[in-house]
C-alpha positions as CSV (number, residue, x, y, z in Angstrom):
1,X,65.1,117.7,102.6
2,X,68.2,117.1,101.7
3,X,71.4,118.9,103.8
4,X,73.8,120.6,102.1
5,X,77.1,119.5,101.0
6,X,79.9,121.5,103.3
7,X,82.3,123.1,101.1
8,X,85.4,124.5,102.6
9,X,86.9,127.4,100.5
10,X,91.1,126.8,101.5
11,X,92.9,130.5,100.0
12,X,94.9,133.4,101.8
13,X,94.0,135.8,99.5
14,X,90.4,137.8,100.6
15,X,89.3,138.6,96.9
16,X,89.0,135.2,95.9
17,X,87.9,134.1,99.0
18,X,85.2,135.8,99.1
19,X,84.2,135.6,95.7
20,X,84.3,131.9,95.8
21,X,81.7,131.9,98.9
22,X,79.5,134.2,97.3
23,X,79.1,132.7,94.4
24,X,78.3,128.8,96.4
25,X,76.4,129.9,99.8
26,X,73.0,129.8,97.6
27,X,73.7,126.1,97.4
28,X,76.0,124.7,99.6
29,X,77.0,125.3,103.7
30,X,80.4,126.9,103.4
31,X,83.2,127.5,105.2
32,X,86.2,129.6,105.3
33,X,89.4,128.9,106.3
34,X,92.6,131.5,105.3
35,X,95.5,129.0,105.9
36,X,96.4,125.6,105.7
37,X,96.3,124.9,109.2
38,X,92.7,126.2,110.1
39,X,91.8,124.2,107.1
40,X,93.1,120.8,108.6
41,X,91.6,122.2,112.3
42,X,88.2,122.2,110.6
43,X,88.4,119.4,108.5
44,X,89.1,117.7,111.7
45,X,85.4,119.3,113.4
46,X,83.4,119.1,110.6
47,X,82.4,116.3,107.9
48,X,83.5,118.3,104.3
49,X,82.6,116.9,101.4
50,X,84.8,119.2,99.2
51,X,87.4,122.0,99.2
52,X,88.4,124.7,97.0
53,X,91.9,124.9,97.4
54,X,95.0,127.4,96.6
55,X,98.1,125.4,96.0
56,X,100.8,128.7,96.6
57,X,100.1,130.1,100.5
58,X,102.6,130.8,103.4
59,X,103.2,128.5,105.7
60,X,101.4,125.3,105.0
61,X,101.2,125.3,101.3
62,X,98.5,123.3,99.5
63,X,100.1,120.5,98.2
64,X,101.2,120.0,102.3
65,X,97.2,120.2,103.0
66,X,96.7,117.8,100.3
67,X,99.1,114.9,101.7
68,X,97.5,115.8,105.1
69,X,94.2,115.5,103.5
70,X,95.1,112.4,102.2
71,X,96.4,110.6,105.1
72,X,92.9,110.9,107.3
73,X,90.6,111.1,104.3
74,X,90.7,109.6,100.5
75,X,86.9,110.6,99.8
76,X,86.8,114.6,100.2
77,X,87.0,116.0,96.7
78,X,89.5,118.5,95.5
79,X,89.3,121.3,93.1
80,X,92.6,123.3,92.8
81,X,91.6,127.0,92.0
82,X,94.8,129.0,91.4
83,X,97.2,131.7,89.8
84,X,100.0,130.1,90.4
85,X,101.5,126.7,88.9
86,X,103.7,124.6,87.0
87,X,103.8,121.2,85.7
88,X,105.6,119.1,87.8
89,X,103.4,121.0,90.9
90,X,99.9,120.0,89.2
91,X,101.5,116.4,88.7
92,X,102.5,116.2,92.6
93,X,98.9,117.4,93.3
94,X,97.3,115.1,90.8
95,X,99.2,112.2,93.1
96,X,96.7,113.0,96.1
97,X,93.6,113.1,94.2
98,X,92.7,116.7,92.8
99,X,89.3,116.3,90.5
100,X,90.0,119.4,88.6
101,X,91.6,122.5,88.3
102,X,90.0,126.0,87.9
103,X,92.6,129.3,87.1
104,X,92.6,132.2,88.9
105,X,90.8,134.6,87.8
106,X,87.7,131.9,87.7
107,X,84.1,132.3,86.1
108,X,80.9,132.2,88.0
109,X,80.0,129.2,85.6
110,X,83.4,127.2,85.4
111,X,83.1,127.0,89.4
112,X,79.5,126.1,89.8
113,X,80.0,123.5,87.1
114,X,82.8,122.1,88.0
115,X,81.6,121.7,91.7
116,X,78.4,119.9,91.1
117,X,80.0,117.7,88.6
118,X,82.7,116.9,91.9
119,X,79.9,116.2,94.0
120,X,78.1,114.2,91.6
121,X,81.4,111.8,91.3
122,X,81.5,111.8,95.2
123,X,77.5,110.7,95.4
124,X,78.1,107.9,93.0
125,X,81.0,106.1,94.7
126,X,78.4,104.6,97.3
127,X,77.6,101.9,94.6
128,X,81.0,101.4,93.2
129,X,82.1,100.5,97.0
130,X,79.4,97.9,97.1
131,X,81.0,96.3,94.7
132,X,84.5,96.6,96.1
133,X,83.3,94.7,99.0
134,X,81.9,92.4,96.6
135,X,84.9,92.0,95.3
136,X,86.5,91.7,98.8
137,X,84.5,88.2,99.5
138,X,86.4,86.3,96.3
139,X,89.5,86.1,98.8
140,X,89.5,83.2,99.3
141,X,89.3,81.7,96.1
142,X,92.9,81.0,94.0
143,X,94.4,83.5,92.4
144,X,92.9,82.5,89.1
145,X,89.5,81.9,89.7
146,X,89.6,85.2,92.1
147,X,90.6,86.8,89.0
148,X,87.9,85.1,86.7
149,X,84.7,86.5,89.3
150,X,86.7,90.0,89.4
151,X,86.2,90.3,85.7
152,X,82.7,88.6,85.8
153,X,82.1,91.2,88.7
154,X,83.2,94.3,87.0
155,X,81.4,93.5,83.6
156,X,78.3,92.6,85.2
157,X,78.4,96.2,87.2
158,X,79.0,98.2,84.1
159,X,77.0,96.4,82.2
160,X,73.8,97.0,84.8
161,X,75.6,100.9,84.6
162,X,74.4,100.5,80.5
163,X,70.8,99.5,81.7
164,X,70.2,102.9,83.3
165,X,71.4,104.8,80.7
166,X,74.8,105.3,81.5
167,X,77.5,104.2,78.2
168,X,79.8,104.6,76.2
169,X,79.0,101.8,73.5
170,X,77.2,104.0,70.8
171,X,79.5,106.8,69.8
172,X,76.2,108.8,68.1
173,X,74.8,108.8,71.4
174,X,76.3,111.6,73.1
175,X,73.7,113.0,75.0
176,X,75.4,111.7,78.7
177,X,78.9,111.4,77.6
178,X,80.4,114.3,80.5
179,X,79.1,112.4,83.1
180,X,79.5,109.0,81.4
181,X,83.2,109.5,81.4
182,X,83.4,110.9,84.9
183,X,81.6,108.4,86.5
184,X,83.5,105.6,84.4
185,X,87.0,107.5,85.5
186,X,85.5,106.8,89.0
187,X,84.7,103.2,88.3
188,X,88.7,103.1,87.3
189,X,89.6,104.7,90.9
190,X,88.0,102.3,92.7
191,X,88.8,99.1,90.5
192,X,92.1,100.0,90.8
193,X,91.8,100.9,94.6
194,X,93.9,97.6,95.7
195,X,96.8,100.2,95.2
196,X,96.1,103.9,94.9
197,X,98.9,104.3,92.8
198,X,97.4,103.1,89.4
199,X,94.2,105.3,89.9
200,X,96.8,108.4,90.2
201,X,99.0,107.0,87.5
202,X,95.4,107.0,85.1
203,X,94.5,110.4,86.7
204,X,97.6,112.0,85.3
205,X,97.7,110.1,82.3
206,X,94.1,111.8,81.8
207,X,95.7,115.2,82.1
208,X,98.6,114.2,79.8
209,X,96.6,113.0,77.0
210,X,94.5,115.7,77.7
211,X,97.4,117.9,76.2
212,X,97.4,116.1,73.2
213,X,93.4,116.2,72.5
214,X,93.7,119.9,72.4
215,X,97.1,120.1,70.8
216,X,95.9,117.6,68.0
217,X,92.0,119.5,67.2
218,X,90.8,116.0,67.8
219,X,87.3,115.6,67.4
220,X,84.8,115.1,69.8
221,X,84.4,111.5,68.8
222,X,88.5,110.8,69.0
223,X,88.4,113.0,72.3
224,X,86.1,110.3,74.2
225,X,88.1,107.2,72.9
226,X,91.3,108.7,74.3
227,X,89.8,110.2,77.5
228,X,87.8,106.9,78.8
229,X,91.6,104.8,77.1
230,X,93.1,107.1,79.3
231,X,91.7,106.1,82.3
232,X,90.9,102.6,81.5
233,X,94.3,101.5,79.8
234,X,95.4,99.5,82.9
235,X,92.5,98.0,84.5
236,X,93.8,94.3,83.1
237,X,96.7,95.0,86.5
238,X,93.3,94.0,88.8
239,X,94.7,90.8,88.7
240,X,98.3,91.3,89.3
241,X,99.9,90.7,92.6
242,X,100.5,94.1,94.1
243,X,104.1,93.8,94.0
244,X,105.2,93.8,90.5
245,X,101.5,95.6,89.0
246,X,103.8,99.0,87.9
247,X,105.7,97.6,85.7
248,X,107.9,94.2,84.6
249,X,111.5,95.4,86.2
250,X,111.9,93.4,88.8
251,X,109.4,90.4,87.6
252,X,110.6,86.9,87.4
253,X,110.1,85.0,84.0
254,X,106.3,83.9,84.9
255,X,105.7,87.3,86.8
256,X,106.5,89.3,83.7
257,X,104.7,87.2,81.2
258,X,101.4,87.8,83.1
259,X,102.5,91.4,83.6
260,X,102.5,91.8,79.7
261,X,99.0,90.4,79.1
262,X,97.8,93.3,81.3
263,X,96.1,94.9,77.8
264,X,94.7,92.0,76.9
265,X,93.1,91.7,80.2
266,X,92.0,94.7,80.3
267,X,90.2,94.4,77.1
268,X,88.6,91.0,78.6
269,X,87.1,93.3,81.0
270,X,85.3,95.9,79.1
271,X,84.8,93.8,75.7
272,X,81.4,91.9,77.3
273,X,79.7,95.1,78.2
274,X,80.3,96.6,74.6
275,X,82.6,99.3,74.7
276,X,83.9,101.1,71.7
277,X,86.0,98.7,69.5
278,X,88.4,101.9,69.3
279,X,88.2,102.3,73.0
280,X,89.3,98.5,73.3
281,X,92.2,99.0,70.9
282,X,93.5,101.9,71.9
283,X,93.9,100.1,75.1
284,X,95.4,96.3,73.3
285,X,97.5,98.4,71.9
286,X,99.0,101.2,74.1
287,X,102.6,98.9,75.2
288,X,103.6,98.8,71.4
289,X,106.8,100.5,70.4
290,X,106.7,102.7,67.1
291,X,110.1,100.4,66.5
292,X,107.8,97.4,66.2
293,X,109.5,95.4,69.3
294,X,106.6,96.5,72.1
295,X,103.2,93.9,72.8
296,X,101.2,92.1,72.4
297,X,101.4,92.3,68.4
298,X,104.5,94.0,68.1
299,X,103.2,96.5,65.6
300,X,105.2,99.6,64.0
301,X,105.2,102.9,63.0
302,X,101.5,104.2,62.2
303,X,100.1,100.5,62.0
304,X,99.4,101.6,65.8
305,X,96.2,103.6,66.8
306,X,97.1,106.8,67.1
307,X,95.3,106.9,70.6
308,X,97.7,104.2,71.4
309,X,101.2,106.0,70.6
310,X,99.7,108.8,72.9
311,X,99.2,106.8,75.4
312,X,102.8,105.3,74.8
313,X,103.8,109.2,74.9
314,X,102.2,109.7,78.0
315,X,103.3,106.7,80.2
316,X,106.9,107.2,79.5
317,X,106.3,110.8,80.6
318,X,105.1,110.0,83.7
319,X,107.6,107.2,84.3
320,X,110.8,109.4,84.0
321,X,108.5,112.2,86.3
322,X,107.9,110.0,89.0
323,X,111.2,108.9,88.7
324,X,112.4,112.1,90.6
325,X,112.8,112.6,94.3
326,X,110.8,116.2,93.9
327,X,108.9,116.2,90.7
328,X,107.8,119.9,91.1
329,X,110.9,121.0,90.8
330,X,112.9,119.3,88.3
331,X,113.5,121.3,85.1
332,X,111.5,121.0,81.5
333,X,113.9,121.1,79.5
334,X,115.7,118.5,81.5
335,X,112.9,115.9,81.1
336,X,112.4,116.7,77.6
337,X,116.4,116.3,76.9
338,X,115.6,112.9,78.5
339,X,112.3,111.7,76.8
340,X,113.6,112.8,73.7
341,X,117.1,110.7,74.1
342,X,114.8,107.9,76.0
343,X,112.3,107.8,73.1
344,X,114.7,106.7,70.3
345,X,112.9,104.1,68.0
346,X,110.0,103.9,71.2
347,X,107.8,106.5,70.6
348,X,106.8,108.2,67.6
349,X,108.6,110.8,66.7
350,X,106.5,113.5,65.4
351,X,104.1,112.9,68.0
352,X,106.5,113.4,70.8
353,X,107.4,117.1,70.0
354,X,104.1,118.1,69.8
355,X,103.7,117.0,73.5
356,X,106.5,118.5,74.4
357,X,105.5,121.9,72.5
358,X,101.8,121.4,74.5
359,X,103.5,121.0,78.2
360,X,105.7,124.3,77.3
361,X,102.5,126.0,76.3
362,X,100.1,124.7,78.8
363,X,103.2,125.4,81.6
364,X,103.7,129.2,80.5
365,X,100.0,129.8,80.9
366,X,99.5,128.4,84.1
367,X,102.2,130.9,85.5
């Protein structure tokens, strides 16, 4: 008989804590912590699979608990369940690998669905970690050969997933889209594990693009394309040295040229496994600028795919927000003003205003 997963509920409020316990107890081993300090003590003593975590607690905050957990264990799944939040707080939490967010008051179906999918993600990790181990055996090769072999192993692994029915190559076959996308997200996390910065960045970009999906009322197919592209847009950086994988700001000319090739390298990884052409196009062009001064093709205005223009705004916003020493305390108005100034000529002005409005509306909803 398979052992039930261990779930730790961390909340200082009795009502939500007991509600979650009653919902989860039939299917899982449930442990309770009334504050952050108690939660950390339990984690030291019991192998926890998943934590439901309130962000706003007296003493040790939810963010502080997250930081402590991630220092010792990056495999525990975390779901934030809170009636308090701001965009900065959510962004900060996302840096520490939060799987999903549920606002109070919550309902039974939301909780059970998110918990199950989070645990499914954890179970999927074994095969992908094996892939990572295989990639680790390539260290003795030259950089060019190693990069080529990494691409080959990634492509072969995703082809194996396709044989198992885990694929998004056919936009009309949508039976397993949600599970597939979550699984692909995990693959993106692990492949970019050489620096957690890349994986965490992908998670935040996905969050920002989801705001676009809601504001623009995109079709299911358009949402799928954008969701997958948001997770994989920087996958081409896996062959780039860690020191300058994030930006070409401090690169020499040779390194800068390699960095500028990462959108095309990303397509090179994904193209052989029959990803949807629209996904590859969004990834290929996510560094194009609205004024035509971007790369790789110097596209201008509406020549740039909609998904690429959306990713560009999300990337610029993320760079500006994360440049702040304490993003959870920064002002939305200041960030909006800075983004408007920074985006002149670079970003689609119409989409930019939609994004800023979506951020403000979503932030107000979470208050």
